[in-house]
mmCIF file of the N, C-alpha and C atoms, coordinates in Angstrom:
data_MODEL
# 
_entry.id   MODEL 
# 
loop_
_atom_site.group_PDB 
_atom_site.id 
_atom_site.type_symbol 
_atom_site.label_atom_id 
_atom_site.label_alt_id 
_atom_site.label_comp_id 
_atom_site.label_asym_id 
_atom_site.label_entity_id 
_atom_site.label_seq_id 
_atom_site.pdbx_PDB_ins_code 
_atom_site.Cartn_x 
_atom_site.Cartn_y 
_atom_site.Cartn_z 
_atom_site.occupancy 
_atom_site.B_iso_or_equiv 
_atom_site.pdbx_formal_charge 
_atom_site.auth_seq_id 
_atom_site.auth_comp_id 
_atom_site.auth_asym_id 
_atom_site.auth_atom_id 
_atom_site.pdbx_PDB_model_num 
ATOM 1   N N  . UNK A 1 1  ? 0.842   -1.188 0.000   1.00 0.00 ? 1  UNK A N  1 
ATOM 2   C CA . UNK A 1 1  ? 0.000   0.000  0.000   1.00 0.00 ? 1  UNK A CA 1 
ATOM 3   C C  . UNK A 1 1  ? 0.881   1.243  0.000   1.00 0.00 ? 1  UNK A C  1 
ATOM 4   N N  . UNK A 1 2  ? 0.385   2.269  -0.669  1.00 0.00 ? 2  UNK A N  1 
ATOM 5   C CA . UNK A 1 2  ? 1.128   3.527  -0.715  1.00 0.00 ? 2  UNK A CA 1 
ATOM 6   C C  . UNK A 1 2  ? 1.225   4.117  0.686   1.00 0.00 ? 2  UNK A C  1 
ATOM 7   N N  . UNK A 1 3  ? 2.340   4.757  0.960   1.00 0.00 ? 3  UNK A N  1 
ATOM 8   C CA . UNK A 1 3  ? 2.531   5.323  2.302   1.00 0.00 ? 3  UNK A CA 1 
ATOM 9   C C  . UNK A 1 3  ? 2.398   6.833  2.296   1.00 0.00 ? 3  UNK A C  1 
ATOM 10  N N  . UNK A 1 4  ? 1.500   7.356  1.428   1.00 0.00 ? 4  UNK A N  1 
ATOM 11  C CA . UNK A 1 4  ? 1.220   8.783  1.451   1.00 0.00 ? 4  UNK A CA 1 
ATOM 12  C C  . UNK A 1 4  ? -0.260  9.019  1.149   1.00 0.00 ? 4  UNK A C  1 
ATOM 13  N N  . UNK A 1 5  ? -0.770  10.136 1.630   1.00 0.00 ? 5  UNK A N  1 
ATOM 14  C CA . UNK A 1 5  ? -2.174  10.504 1.444   1.00 0.00 ? 5  UNK A CA 1 
ATOM 15  C C  . UNK A 1 5  ? -2.312  11.275 0.134   1.00 0.00 ? 5  UNK A C  1 
ATOM 16  N N  . UNK A 1 6  ? -3.252  10.874 -0.707  1.00 0.00 ? 6  UNK A N  1 
ATOM 17  C CA . UNK A 1 6  ? -3.442  11.534 -1.992  1.00 0.00 ? 6  UNK A CA 1 
ATOM 18  C C  . UNK A 1 6  ? -4.220  12.842 -1.850  1.00 0.00 ? 6  UNK A C  1 
ATOM 19  N N  . UNK A 1 7  ? -4.742  13.138 -0.665  1.00 0.00 ? 7  UNK A N  1 
ATOM 20  C CA . UNK A 1 7  ? -5.481  14.378 -0.449  1.00 0.00 ? 7  UNK A CA 1 
ATOM 21  C C  . UNK A 1 7  ? -4.570  15.459 0.126   1.00 0.00 ? 7  UNK A C  1 
ATOM 22  N N  . UNK A 1 8  ? -3.927  15.170 1.253   1.00 0.00 ? 8  UNK A N  1 
ATOM 23  C CA . UNK A 1 8  ? -3.117  16.196 1.924   1.00 0.00 ? 8  UNK A CA 1 
ATOM 24  C C  . UNK A 1 8  ? -1.618  16.025 1.700   1.00 0.00 ? 8  UNK A C  1 
ATOM 25  N N  . UNK A 1 9  ? -1.191  14.888 1.146   1.00 0.00 ? 9  UNK A N  1 
ATOM 26  C CA . UNK A 1 9  ? 0.228   14.675 0.872   1.00 0.00 ? 9  UNK A CA 1 
ATOM 27  C C  . UNK A 1 9  ? 1.037   14.188 2.055   1.00 0.00 ? 9  UNK A C  1 
ATOM 28  N N  . UNK A 1 10 ? 0.349   13.824 3.154   1.00 0.00 ? 10 UNK A N  1 
ATOM 29  C CA . UNK A 1 10 ? 1.071   13.325 4.332   1.00 0.00 ? 10 UNK A CA 1 
ATOM 30  C C  . UNK A 1 10 ? 1.804   12.038 3.963   1.00 0.00 ? 10 UNK A C  1 
ATOM 31  N N  . UNK A 1 11 ? 3.068   11.934 4.380   1.00 0.00 ? 11 UNK A N  1 
ATOM 32  C CA . UNK A 1 11 ? 3.859   10.749 4.060   1.00 0.00 ? 11 UNK A CA 1 
ATOM 33  C C  . UNK A 1 11 ? 4.698   10.326 5.253   1.00 0.00 ? 11 UNK A C  1 
ATOM 34  N N  . UNK A 1 12 ? 5.502   9.291  5.058   1.00 0.00 ? 12 UNK A N  1 
ATOM 35  C CA . UNK A 1 12 ? 6.311   8.729  6.126   1.00 0.00 ? 12 UNK A CA 1 
ATOM 36  C C  . UNK A 1 12 ? 7.313   9.757  6.657   1.00 0.00 ? 12 UNK A C  1 
ATOM 37  N N  . UNK A 1 13 ? 7.379   9.867  7.996   1.00 0.00 ? 13 UNK A N  1 
ATOM 38  C CA . UNK A 1 13 ? 8.355   10.732 8.645   1.00 0.00 ? 13 UNK A CA 1 
ATOM 39  C C  . UNK A 1 13 ? 9.477   9.882  9.215   1.00 0.00 ? 13 UNK A C  1 
ATOM 40  N N  . UNK A 1 14 ? 10.632  10.479 9.417   1.00 0.00 ? 14 UNK A N  1 
ATOM 41  C CA . UNK A 1 14 ? 11.751  9.706  9.948   1.00 0.00 ? 14 UNK A CA 1 
ATOM 42  C C  . UNK A 1 14 ? 12.345  10.392 11.154  1.00 0.00 ? 14 UNK A C  1 
ATOM 43  N N  . UNK A 1 15 ? 13.051  9.607  11.952  1.00 0.00 ? 15 UNK A N  1 
ATOM 44  C CA . UNK A 1 15 ? 13.676  10.132 13.151  1.00 0.00 ? 15 UNK A CA 1 
ATOM 45  C C  . UNK A 1 15 ? 14.512  9.055  13.809  1.00 0.00 ? 15 UNK A C  1 
ATOM 46  N N  . UNK A 1 16 ? 14.681  9.164  15.095  1.00 0.00 ? 16 UNK A N  1 
ATOM 47  C CA . UNK A 1 16 ? 15.528  8.234  15.829  1.00 0.00 ? 16 UNK A CA 1 
ATOM 48  C C  . UNK A 1 16 ? 14.802  7.633  17.026  1.00 0.00 ? 16 UNK A C  1 
ATOM 49  N N  . UNK A 1 17 ? 15.053  6.347  17.279  1.00 0.00 ? 17 UNK A N  1 
ATOM 50  C CA . UNK A 1 17 ? 14.726  5.753  18.567  1.00 0.00 ? 17 UNK A CA 1 
ATOM 51  C C  . UNK A 1 17 ? 15.869  6.134  19.497  1.00 0.00 ? 17 UNK A C  1 
ATOM 52  N N  . UNK A 1 18 ? 15.552  6.619  20.677  1.00 0.00 ? 18 UNK A N  1 
ATOM 53  C CA . UNK A 1 18 ? 16.608  6.984  21.626  1.00 0.00 ? 18 UNK A CA 1 
ATOM 54  C C  . UNK A 1 18 ? 16.415  6.158  22.892  1.00 0.00 ? 18 UNK A C  1 
ATOM 55  N N  . UNK A 1 19 ? 17.402  5.332  23.212  1.00 0.00 ? 19 UNK A N  1 
ATOM 56  C CA . UNK A 1 19 ? 17.315  4.467  24.381  1.00 0.00 ? 19 UNK A CA 1 
ATOM 57  C C  . UNK A 1 19 ? 17.690  5.229  25.650  1.00 0.00 ? 19 UNK A C  1 
ATOM 58  N N  . UNK A 1 20 ? 17.536  4.566  26.761  1.00 0.00 ? 20 UNK A N  1 
ATOM 59  C CA . UNK A 1 20 ? 17.885  5.173  28.050  1.00 0.00 ? 20 UNK A CA 1 
ATOM 60  C C  . UNK A 1 20 ? 19.365  5.536  28.105  1.00 0.00 ? 20 UNK A C  1 
ATOM 61  N N  . UNK A 1 21 ? 20.207  4.714  27.459  1.00 0.00 ? 21 UNK A N  1 
ATOM 62  C CA . UNK A 1 21 ? 21.647  5.004  27.432  1.00 0.00 ? 21 UNK A CA 1 
ATOM 63  C C  . UNK A 1 21 ? 22.012  5.954  26.291  1.00 0.00 ? 21 UNK A C  1 
ATOM 64  N N  . UNK A 1 22 ? 21.016  6.498  25.625  1.00 0.00 ? 22 UNK A N  1 
ATOM 65  C CA . UNK A 1 22 ? 21.134  7.495  24.562  1.00 0.00 ? 22 UNK A CA 1 
ATOM 66  C C  . UNK A 1 22 ? 21.732  6.934  23.273  1.00 0.00 ? 22 UNK A C  1 
ATOM 67  N N  . UNK A 1 23 ? 21.619  5.596  23.074  1.00 0.00 ? 23 UNK A N  1 
ATOM 68  C CA . UNK A 1 23 ? 21.975  5.010  21.786  1.00 0.00 ? 23 UNK A CA 1 
ATOM 69  C C  . UNK A 1 23 ? 20.857  5.350  20.810  1.00 0.00 ? 23 UNK A C  1 
ATOM 70  N N  . UNK A 1 24 ? 21.209  5.629  19.566  1.00 0.00 ? 24 UNK A N  1 
ATOM 71  C CA . UNK A 1 24 ? 20.201  6.047  18.592  1.00 0.00 ? 24 UNK A CA 1 
ATOM 72  C C  . UNK A 1 24 ? 20.154  5.079  17.418  1.00 0.00 ? 24 UNK A C  1 
ATOM 73  N N  . UNK A 1 25 ? 18.944  4.712  17.002  1.00 0.00 ? 25 UNK A N  1 
ATOM 74  C CA . UNK A 1 25 ? 18.722  3.916  15.803  1.00 0.00 ? 25 UNK A CA 1 
ATOM 75  C C  . UNK A 1 25 ? 17.614  4.579  15.000  1.00 0.00 ? 25 UNK A C  1 
ATOM 76  N N  . UNK A 1 26 ? 17.678  4.435  13.687  1.00 0.00 ? 26 UNK A N  1 
ATOM 77  C CA . UNK A 1 26 ? 16.686  5.075  12.827  1.00 0.00 ? 26 UNK A CA 1 
ATOM 78  C C  . UNK A 1 26 ? 15.340  4.381  12.933  1.00 0.00 ? 26 UNK A C  1 
ATOM 79  N N  . UNK A 1 27 ? 14.263  5.162  12.769  1.00 0.00 ? 27 UNK A N  1 
ATOM 80  C CA . UNK A 1 27 ? 12.917  4.607  12.774  1.00 0.00 ? 27 UNK A CA 1 
ATOM 81  C C  . UNK A 1 27 ? 12.025  5.448  11.878  1.00 0.00 ? 27 UNK A C  1 
ATOM 82  N N  . UNK A 1 28 ? 10.830  4.947  11.621  1.00 0.00 ? 28 UNK A N  1 
ATOM 83  C CA . UNK A 1 28 ? 9.875   5.649  10.760  1.00 0.00 ? 28 UNK A CA 1 
ATOM 84  C C  . UNK A 1 28 ? 8.532   5.770  11.445  1.00 0.00 ? 28 UNK A C  1 
ATOM 85  N N  . UNK A 1 29 ? 7.838   6.872  11.162  1.00 0.00 ? 29 UNK A N  1 
ATOM 86  C CA . UNK A 1 29 ? 6.450   7.051  11.583  1.00 0.00 ? 29 UNK A CA 1 
ATOM 87  C C  . UNK A 1 29 ? 5.617   7.033  10.322  1.00 0.00 ? 29 UNK A C  1 
ATOM 88  N N  . UNK A 1 30 ? 4.745   6.025  10.198  1.00 0.00 ? 30 UNK A N  1 
ATOM 89  C CA . UNK A 1 30 ? 3.929   5.914  8.995   1.00 0.00 ? 30 UNK A CA 1 
ATOM 90  C C  . UNK A 1 30 ? 2.529   6.431  9.270   1.00 0.00 ? 30 UNK A C  1 
ATOM 91  N N  . UNK A 1 31 ? 1.948   7.193  8.337   1.00 0.00 ? 31 UNK A N  1 
ATOM 92  C CA . UNK A 1 31 ? 0.583   7.679  8.520   1.00 0.00 ? 31 UNK A CA 1 
ATOM 93  C C  . UNK A 1 31 ? -0.412  6.532  8.376   1.00 0.00 ? 31 UNK A C  1 
ATOM 94  N N  . UNK A 1 32 ? -1.574  6.690  8.989   1.00 0.00 ? 32 UNK A N  1 
ATOM 95  C CA . UNK A 1 32 ? -2.620  5.678  8.918   1.00 0.00 ? 32 UNK A CA 1 
ATOM 96  C C  . UNK A 1 32 ? -3.371  5.870  7.604   1.00 0.00 ? 32 UNK A C  1 
ATOM 97  N N  . UNK A 1 33 ? -2.963  5.130  6.583   1.00 0.00 ? 33 UNK A N  1 
ATOM 98  C CA . UNK A 1 33 ? -3.519  5.273  5.239   1.00 0.00 ? 33 UNK A CA 1 
ATOM 99  C C  . UNK A 1 33 ? -4.575  4.193  4.991   1.00 0.00 ? 33 UNK A C  1 
ATOM 100 N N  . UNK A 1 34 ? -5.734  4.613  4.504   1.00 0.00 ? 34 UNK A N  1 
ATOM 101 C CA . UNK A 1 34 ? -6.822  3.695  4.178   1.00 0.00 ? 34 UNK A CA 1 
ATOM 102 C C  . UNK A 1 34 ? -7.119  3.806  2.689   1.00 0.00 ? 34 UNK A C  1 
ATOM 103 N N  . UNK A 1 35 ? -7.399  2.672  2.046   1.00 0.00 ? 35 UNK A N  1 
ATOM 104 C CA . UNK A 1 35 ? -7.798  2.683  0.639   1.00 0.00 ? 35 UNK A CA 1 
ATOM 105 C C  . UNK A 1 35 ? -9.323  2.732  0.616   1.00 0.00 ? 35 UNK A C  1 
ATOM 106 N N  . UNK A 1 36 ? -9.876  3.851  0.155   1.00 0.00 ? 36 UNK A N  1 
ATOM 107 C CA . UNK A 1 36 ? -11.335 4.045  0.197   1.00 0.00 ? 36 UNK A CA 1 
ATOM 108 C C  . UNK A 1 36 ? -11.870 4.392  -1.190  1.00 0.00 ? 36 UNK A C  1 
ATOM 109 N N  . UNK A 1 37 ? -13.158 4.121  -1.377  1.00 0.00 ? 37 UNK A N  1 
ATOM 110 C CA . UNK A 1 37 ? -13.850 4.542  -2.597  1.00 0.00 ? 37 UNK A CA 1 
ATOM 111 C C  . UNK A 1 37 ? -14.382 5.949  -2.346  1.00 0.00 ? 37 UNK A C  1 
ATOM 112 N N  . UNK A 1 38 ? -13.950 6.895  -3.163  1.00 0.00 ? 38 UNK A N  1 
ATOM 113 C CA . UNK A 1 38 ? -14.343 8.287  -2.970  1.00 0.00 ? 38 UNK A CA 1 
ATOM 114 C C  . UNK A 1 38 ? -14.871 8.859  -4.276  1.00 0.00 ? 38 UNK A C  1 
ATOM 115 N N  . UNK A 1 39 ? -15.730 9.863  -4.157  1.00 0.00 ? 39 UNK A N  1 
ATOM 116 C CA . UNK A 1 39 ? -16.251 10.552 -5.332  1.00 0.00 ? 39 UNK A CA 1 
ATOM 117 C C  . UNK A 1 39 ? -15.294 11.696 -5.674  1.00 0.00 ? 39 UNK A C  1 
ATOM 118 N N  . UNK A 1 40 ? -14.657 11.591 -6.845  1.00 0.00 ? 40 UNK A N  1 
ATOM 119 C CA . UNK A 1 40 ? -13.711 12.602 -7.301  1.00 0.00 ? 40 UNK A CA 1 
ATOM 120 C C  . UNK A 1 40 ? -14.123 13.034 -8.707  1.00 0.00 ? 40 UNK A C  1 
ATOM 121 N N  . UNK A 1 41 ? -14.410 14.308 -8.875  1.00 0.00 ? 41 UNK A N  1 
ATOM 122 C CA . UNK A 1 41 ? -14.885 14.867 -10.150 1.00 0.00 ? 41 UNK A CA 1 
ATOM 123 C C  . UNK A 1 41 ? -16.122 14.142 -10.667 1.00 0.00 ? 41 UNK A C  1 
ATOM 124 N N  . UNK A 1 42 ? -17.021 13.778 -9.744  1.00 0.00 ? 42 UNK A N  1 
ATOM 125 C CA . UNK A 1 42 ? -18.274 13.129 -10.112 1.00 0.00 ? 42 UNK A CA 1 
ATOM 126 C C  . UNK A 1 42 ? -18.164 11.645 -10.400 1.00 0.00 ? 42 UNK A C  1 
ATOM 127 N N  . UNK A 1 43 ? -16.977 11.076 -10.286 1.00 0.00 ? 43 UNK A N  1 
ATOM 128 C CA . UNK A 1 43 ? -16.789 9.647  -10.547 1.00 0.00 ? 43 UNK A CA 1 
ATOM 129 C C  . UNK A 1 43 ? -16.261 8.966  -9.291  1.00 0.00 ? 43 UNK A C  1 
ATOM 130 N N  . UNK A 1 44 ? -16.607 7.695  -9.146  1.00 0.00 ? 44 UNK A N  1 
ATOM 131 C CA . UNK A 1 44 ? -16.136 6.914  -7.999  1.00 0.00 ? 44 UNK A CA 1 
ATOM 132 C C  . UNK A 1 44 ? -14.753 6.354  -8.326  1.00 0.00 ? 44 UNK A C  1 
ATOM 133 N N  . UNK A 1 45 ? -13.806 6.629  -7.440  1.00 0.00 ? 45 UNK A N  1 
ATOM 134 C CA . UNK A 1 45 ? -12.426 6.197  -7.634  1.00 0.00 ? 45 UNK A CA 1 
ATOM 135 C C  . UNK A 1 45 ? -11.866 5.669  -6.330  1.00 0.00 ? 45 UNK A C  1 
ATOM 136 N N  . UNK A 1 46 ? -10.950 4.722  -6.395  1.00 0.00 ? 46 UNK A N  1 
ATOM 137 C CA . UNK A 1 46 ? -10.261 4.249  -5.195  1.00 0.00 ? 46 UNK A CA 1 
ATOM 138 C C  . UNK A 1 46 ? -9.048  5.130  -4.950  1.00 0.00 ? 46 UNK A C  1 
ATOM 139 N N  . UNK A 1 47 ? -8.934  5.649  -3.728  1.00 0.00 ? 47 UNK A N  1 
ATOM 140 C CA . UNK A 1 47 ? -7.804  6.514  -3.399  1.00 0.00 ? 47 UNK A CA 1 
ATOM 141 C C  . UNK A 1 47 ? -7.211  6.123  -2.053  1.00 0.00 ? 47 UNK A C  1 
ATOM 142 N N  . UNK A 1 48 ? -5.949  6.478  -1.858  1.00 0.00 ? 48 UNK A N  1 
ATOM 143 C CA . UNK A 1 48 ? -5.273  6.270  -0.584  1.00 0.00 ? 48 UNK A CA 1 
ATOM 144 C C  . UNK A 1 48 ? -5.383  7.559  0.215   1.00 0.00 ? 48 UNK A C  1 
ATOM 145 N N  . UNK A 1 49 ? -6.077  7.484  1.365   1.00 0.00 ? 49 UNK A N  1 
ATOM 146 C CA . UNK A 1 49 ? -6.375  8.678  2.149   1.00 0.00 ? 49 UNK A CA 1 
ATOM 147 C C  . UNK A 1 49 ? -6.023  8.411  3.608   1.00 0.00 ? 49 UNK A C  1 
ATOM 148 N N  . UNK A 1 50 ? -5.452  9.428  4.290   1.00 0.00 ? 50 UNK A N  1 
ATOM 149 C CA . UNK A 1 50 ? -5.156  9.268  5.709   1.00 0.00 ? 50 UNK A CA 1 
ATOM 150 C C  . UNK A 1 50 ? -6.447  9.434  6.520   1.00 0.00 ? 50 UNK A C  1 
ATOM 151 N N  . UNK A 1 51 ? -6.456  8.889  7.706   1.00 0.00 ? 51 UNK A N  1 
ATOM 152 C CA . UNK A 1 51 ? -7.664  8.921  8.541   1.00 0.00 ? 51 UNK A CA 1 
ATOM 153 C C  . UNK A 1 51 ? -7.995  10.333 8.999   1.00 0.00 ? 51 UNK A C  1 
ATOM 154 N N  . UNK A 1 52 ? -7.020  11.226 9.085   1.00 0.00 ? 52 UNK A N  1 
ATOM 155 C CA . UNK A 1 52 ? -7.280  12.608 9.449   1.00 0.00 ? 52 UNK A CA 1 
ATOM 156 C C  . UNK A 1 52 ? -8.157  13.282 8.388   1.00 0.00 ? 52 UNK A C  1 
ATOM 157 N N  . UNK A 1 53 ? -7.875  13.024 7.114   1.00 0.00 ? 53 UNK A N  1 
ATOM 158 C CA . UNK A 1 53 ? -8.679  13.598 6.028   1.00 0.00 ? 53 UNK A CA 1 
ATOM 159 C C  . UNK A 1 53 ? -10.083 12.990 6.006   1.00 0.00 ? 53 UNK A C  1 
ATOM 160 N N  . UNK A 1 54 ? -10.189 11.693 6.298   1.00 0.00 ? 54 UNK A N  1 
ATOM 161 C CA . UNK A 1 54 ? -11.506 11.050 6.349   1.00 0.00 ? 54 UNK A CA 1 
ATOM 162 C C  . UNK A 1 54 ? -12.349 11.642 7.469   1.00 0.00 ? 54 UNK A C  1 
ATOM 163 N N  . UNK A 1 55 ? -11.729 11.829 8.628   1.00 0.00 ? 55 UNK A N  1 
ATOM 164 C CA . UNK A 1 55 ? -12.442 12.305 9.804   1.00 0.00 ? 55 UNK A CA 1 
ATOM 165 C C  . UNK A 1 55 ? -12.872 13.756 9.654   1.00 0.00 ? 55 UNK A C  1 
ATOM 166 N N  . UNK A 1 56 ? -12.035 14.570 9.010   1.00 0.00 ? 56 UNK A N  1 
ATOM 167 C CA . UNK A 1 56 ? -12.329 15.988 8.895   1.00 0.00 ? 56 UNK A CA 1 
ATOM 168 C C  . UNK A 1 56 ? -13.262 16.308 7.740   1.00 0.00 ? 56 UNK A C  1 
ATOM 169 N N  . UNK A 1 57 ? -13.621 15.298 6.944   1.00 0.00 ? 57 UNK A N  1 
ATOM 170 C CA . UNK A 1 57 ? -14.591 15.515 5.861   1.00 0.00 ? 57 UNK A CA 1 
ATOM 171 C C  . UNK A 1 57 ? -13.983 16.051 4.586   1.00 0.00 ? 57 UNK A C  1 
ATOM 172 N N  . UNK A 1 58 ? -12.694 15.919 4.387   1.00 0.00 ? 58 UNK A N  1 
ATOM 173 C CA . UNK A 1 58 ? -12.054 16.379 3.155   1.00 0.00 ? 58 UNK A CA 1 
ATOM 174 C C  . UNK A 1 58 ? -12.327 15.433 1.996   1.00 0.00 ? 58 UNK A C  1 
ATOM 175 N N  . UNK A 1 59 ? -12.828 14.222 2.323   1.00 0.00 ? 59 UNK A N  1 
ATOM 176 C CA . UNK A 1 59 ? -13.081 13.210 1.299   1.00 0.00 ? 59 UNK A CA 1 
ATOM 177 C C  . UNK A 1 59 ? -14.576 12.887 1.309   1.00 0.00 ? 59 UNK A C  1 
ATOM 178 N N  . UNK A 1 60 ? -15.171 12.872 0.114   1.00 0.00 ? 60 UNK A N  1 
ATOM 179 C CA . UNK A 1 60 ? -16.586 12.503 -0.024  1.00 0.00 ? 60 UNK A CA 1 
ATOM 180 C C  . UNK A 1 60 ? -16.631 11.023 -0.393  1.00 0.00 ? 60 UNK A C  1 
ATOM 181 N N  . UNK A 1 61 ? -16.939 10.179 0.592   1.00 0.00 ? 61 UNK A N  1 
ATOM 182 C CA . UNK A 1 61 ? -16.929 8.734  0.369   1.00 0.00 ? 61 UNK A CA 1 
ATOM 183 C C  . UNK A 1 61 ? -18.107 8.284  -0.475  1.00 0.00 ? 61 UNK A C  1 
ATOM 184 N N  . UNK A 1 62 ? -17.862 7.286  -1.317  1.00 0.00 ? 62 UNK A N  1 
ATOM 185 C CA . UNK A 1 62 ? -18.923 6.725  -2.152  1.00 0.00 ? 62 UNK A CA 1 
ATOM 186 C C  . UNK A 1 62 ? -19.635 5.624  -1.370  1.00 0.00 ? 62 UNK A C  1 
ATOM 187 N N  . UNK A 1 63 ? -20.916 5.490  -1.610  1.00 0.00 ? 63 UNK A N  1 
ATOM 188 C CA . UNK A 1 63 ? -21.692 4.438  -0.928  1.00 0.00 ? 63 UNK A CA 1 
ATOM 189 C C  . UNK A 1 63 ? -22.226 3.434  -1.894  1.00 0.00 ? 63 UNK A C  1 
# 
């Protein structure tokens, strides 16, 4: 599955795991992406959308 939102462009972020002894290893934060059927330009299309966009009503879901 794609790791970015086709509505807002949110994608994977990167950073470090930091242990108690301050050792650092790389890690990723992935957005919660859902594949949904949405109405885009009057047609039903499958898109990859983050849950923040779904919750805020930026996507008109098809029924």
